[in-house]
N, CA, C and O of each residue as an XYZ file, in Angstrom:
304
protein
N       0.854     -1.162      0.000
C       0.000      0.000      0.000
C       0.902      1.227      0.000
O       1.958      1.234      0.632
N       0.488      2.230     -0.693
C       1.239      3.478     -0.758
C       0.331      4.620     -0.358
O      -0.777      4.764     -0.874
N       0.808      5.420      0.559
C       0.083      6.599      1.001
C       0.999      7.786      0.769
O       2.163      7.753      1.170
N       0.503      8.824      0.136
C       1.322     10.009     -0.131
C       0.862     11.173      0.715
O      -0.332     11.446      0.841
N       1.832     11.849      1.287
C       1.554     13.048      2.056
C       2.755     13.963      1.929
O       3.893     13.494      1.884
N       2.520     15.230      1.873
C       3.610     16.199      1.824
C       3.495     17.085      3.050
O       2.415     17.561      3.401
N       4.630     17.292      3.689
C       4.656     18.071      4.914
C       5.930     18.893      4.968
O       6.842     18.678      4.169
N       6.001     19.814      5.882
C       7.224     20.590      6.052
C       8.275     19.821      6.838
O       9.395     20.303      7.006
N       7.930     18.629      7.323
C       8.894     17.789      8.025
C       9.111     18.183      9.469
O       9.942     17.585     10.153
N       8.390     19.163      9.941
C       8.514     19.596     11.328
C       7.261     19.233     12.100
O       6.333     20.039     12.169
N       7.206     18.040     12.685
C       5.982     17.622     13.366
C       5.728     18.435     14.629
O       6.661     18.899     15.285
N       4.476     18.597     14.951
C       4.105     19.264     16.199
C       4.408     18.368     17.392
O       4.686     18.853     18.489
N       4.353     17.052     17.170
C       4.576     16.080     18.246
C       5.423     14.945     17.675
O       4.897     14.045     17.021
N       6.734     14.988     17.923
C       7.646     13.989     17.355
C       7.289     12.570     17.790
O       7.316     11.644     16.979
N       6.957     12.399     19.056
C       6.634     11.064     19.565
C       5.392     10.497     18.874
O       5.369      9.327     18.494
N       4.377     11.319     18.716
C       3.160     10.864     18.047
C       3.436     10.550     16.576
O       2.880      9.602     16.023
N       4.290     11.344     15.955
C       4.645     11.098     14.554
C       5.388      9.778     14.417
O       5.097      8.996     13.512
N       6.342      9.522     15.301
C       7.075      8.258     15.266
C       6.145      7.076     15.501
O       6.274      6.046     14.839
N       5.210      7.211     16.437
C       4.258      6.131     16.718
C       3.361      5.876     15.513
O       3.095      4.724     15.169
N       2.895      6.938     14.874
C       2.053      6.784     13.692
C       2.832      6.133     12.543
O       2.291      5.306     11.809
N       4.093      6.509     12.396
C       4.929      5.917     11.348
C       5.115      4.424     11.598
O       5.022      3.623     10.668
N       5.375      4.049     12.836
C       5.553      2.633     13.166
C       4.271      1.844     12.899
O       4.322      0.733     12.372
N       3.122      2.417     13.264
C       1.846      1.746     13.015
C       1.610      1.583     11.516
O       1.138      0.537     11.072
N       1.931      2.598     10.746
C       1.756      2.517      9.296
C       2.661      1.452      8.699
O       2.232      0.683      7.839
N       3.906      1.400      9.146
C       4.845      0.382      8.651
C       4.330     -1.015      8.964
O       4.376     -1.900      8.110
N       3.839     -1.218     10.183
C       3.296     -2.528     10.566
C       2.084     -2.901      9.725
O       1.813     -4.084      9.517
N       1.350     -1.899      9.238
C       0.179     -2.137      8.388
C       0.580     -2.360      6.925
O      -0.279     -2.561      6.066
N       1.887     -2.322      6.647
C       2.355     -2.565      5.287
C       2.422     -1.332      4.408
O       2.521     -1.446      3.186
N       2.371     -0.173      5.003
C       2.440      1.077      4.239
C       3.889      1.514      4.130
O       4.579      1.649      5.140
N       4.349      1.735      2.912
C       5.693      2.255      2.702
C       5.681      3.768      2.903
O       4.802      4.469      2.401
N       6.665      4.252      3.640
C       6.781      5.678      3.911
C       8.065      6.182      3.283
O       9.157      5.718      3.613
N       7.924      7.134      2.378
C       9.056      7.799      1.748
C       9.144      9.193      2.346
O       8.134      9.888      2.459
N      10.338      9.601      2.726
C      10.523     10.961      3.219
C      11.516     11.672      2.308
O      12.522     11.101      1.889
N      11.217     12.896      2.021
C      12.050     13.697      1.128
C      12.168     15.084      1.729
O      11.193     15.832      1.799
N      13.371     15.415      2.159
C      13.591     16.702      2.790
C      14.328     17.656      1.878
O      15.003     17.250      0.932
N      14.184     18.925      2.179
C      14.913     19.962      1.441
C      15.844     20.668      2.428
O      16.006     20.233      3.568
N      16.432     21.731      1.983
C      17.384     22.461      2.807
C      16.835     22.694      4.213
O      15.699     23.136      4.388
N      17.655     22.392      5.197
C      17.260     22.633      6.579
C      16.448     21.528      7.218
O      16.122     21.625      8.400
N      16.110     20.482      6.487
C      15.307     19.413      7.082
C      16.172     18.536      7.983
O      17.394     18.493      7.838
N      15.537     17.854      8.893
C      16.206     16.961      9.833
C      16.233     15.561      9.222
O      15.306     14.776      9.418
N      17.303     15.252      8.480
C      17.375     13.972      7.783
C      17.358     12.801      8.753
O      16.823     11.741      8.426
N      17.927     12.969      9.930
C      17.886     11.893     10.923
C      16.456     11.545     11.309
O      16.104     10.370     11.414
N      15.640     12.560     11.517
C      14.234     12.312     11.852
C      13.506     11.704     10.659
O      12.710     10.779     10.822
N      13.772     12.216      9.468
C      13.125     11.673      8.280
C      13.473     10.194      8.094
O      12.624      9.395      7.699
N      14.714      9.842      8.377
C      15.116      8.427      8.286
C      14.369      7.589      9.313
O      14.037      6.434      9.045
N      14.103      8.152     10.479
C      13.436      7.391     11.532
C      11.983      7.077     11.197
O      11.428      6.105     11.710
N      11.367      7.877     10.352
C       9.975      7.576     10.000
C       9.840      6.886      8.648
O       8.774      6.351      8.343
N      10.885      6.885      7.835
C      10.829      6.199      6.540
C      10.780      4.687      6.757
O      11.269      4.178      7.766
N      10.191      3.984      5.806
C      10.079      2.528      5.902
C      11.443      1.852      5.870
O      11.674      0.862      6.564
N      12.327      2.386      5.073
C      13.686      1.864      4.952
C      14.616      3.056      4.837
O      14.215      4.107      4.338
N      15.848      2.906      5.289
C      16.793      4.010      5.297
C      16.930      4.659      3.925
O      17.004      5.883      3.823
N      16.965      3.852      2.874
C      17.161      4.428      1.544
C      15.921      5.175      1.031
O      15.982      5.829     -0.010
N      14.814      5.084      1.748
C      13.608      5.821      1.349
C      13.577      7.231      1.945
O      12.598      7.957      1.777
N      14.643      7.611      2.638
C      14.782      8.972      3.175
C      15.870      9.675      2.383
O      17.008      9.208      2.325
N      15.518     10.796      1.774
C      16.480     11.532      0.964
C      16.383     13.020      1.241
O      15.343     13.521      1.669
N      17.471     13.712      0.995
C      17.499     15.169      1.022
C      17.809     15.663     -0.380
O      18.679     15.110     -1.054
N      17.119     16.679     -0.821
C      17.369     17.297     -2.122
C      17.275     18.814     -1.958
O      16.770     19.310     -0.950
N      17.757     19.525     -2.939
C      17.564     20.969     -2.924
C      16.137     21.270     -3.370
O      15.505     20.461     -4.048
N      15.646     22.420     -2.989
C      14.297     22.815     -3.406
C      14.198     22.826     -4.933
O      13.172     22.440     -5.493
N      15.251     23.262     -5.596
C      15.247     23.307     -7.061
C      15.120     21.917     -7.670
O      14.619     21.774     -8.785
N      15.571     20.887     -6.946
C      15.524     19.512     -7.464
C      14.424     18.674     -6.814
O      14.469     17.445     -6.869
N      13.453     19.319     -6.211
C      12.392     18.587     -5.522
C      11.644     17.641     -6.452
O      11.378     16.499     -6.079
N      11.304     18.085     -7.636
C      10.571     17.228     -8.578
C      11.393     15.996     -8.935
O      10.853     14.891     -8.994
N      12.681     16.170     -9.171
C      13.551     15.043     -9.498
C      13.630     14.097     -8.298
O      13.577     12.879     -8.464
N      13.755     14.646     -7.112
C      13.810     13.827     -5.902
C      12.546     13.024     -5.689
O      12.609     11.871     -5.263
N      11.397     13.616     -5.980
C      10.128     12.894     -5.832
C      10.067     11.711     -6.788
O       9.661     10.617     -6.396
N      10.462     11.919     -8.030
C      10.454     10.835     -9.011
C      11.443      9.747     -8.608
O      11.139      8.558     -8.707
N      12.602     10.148     -8.164
C      13.631      9.198     -7.734
C      13.151      8.366     -6.541
O      13.352      7.152     -6.497
N      12.525      9.025     -5.594
C      12.015      8.332     -4.403
C      10.952      7.305     -4.752
O      10.933      6.206     -4.197
N      10.077      7.661     -5.663
C       9.004      6.730     -6.059
C       9.593      5.464     -6.685
O       9.087      4.364     -6.465
N      10.652      5.623     -7.456
C      11.278      4.454     -8.079
C      11.891      3.521     -7.033
O      11.989      2.316     -7.264
N      12.302      4.064     -5.890
C      12.902      3.242     -4.844
C      11.928      2.203     -4.286
O      12.352      1.175     -3.759
N      10.640      2.465     -4.400
C       9.651      1.492     -3.920
C       9.722      0.178     -4.694
O       9.316     -0.869     -4.191
N      10.228      0.237     -5.891
C      10.331     -0.971     -6.707
C      11.453     -1.882     -6.226
O      11.497     -3.054     -6.600
N      12.355     -1.367     -5.411
C      13.509     -2.117     -4.925
C      13.217     -2.822     -3.604
O      14.025     -2.750     -2.677
N      12.127     -3.472     -3.508
C      11.746     -4.140     -2.268
C      12.565     -5.360     -2.028
O      12.373     -6.044     -1.023
């Protein structure tokens, strides 16, 4: 199952976000995180389904990063 959401990457409640990510992973939902300048890549990695599904890109390359991230789902 794939669920798409776009966020600024700054959760209001980190613990609740981590718990929700874990529940989604257990339900079989793949989580891709894509950060831009200033994002917390460590946090993004913690909520991604797999380490390689967390990436940082520049704002100018956001579209390329989104396409690249989607292709990573095929590498299960």
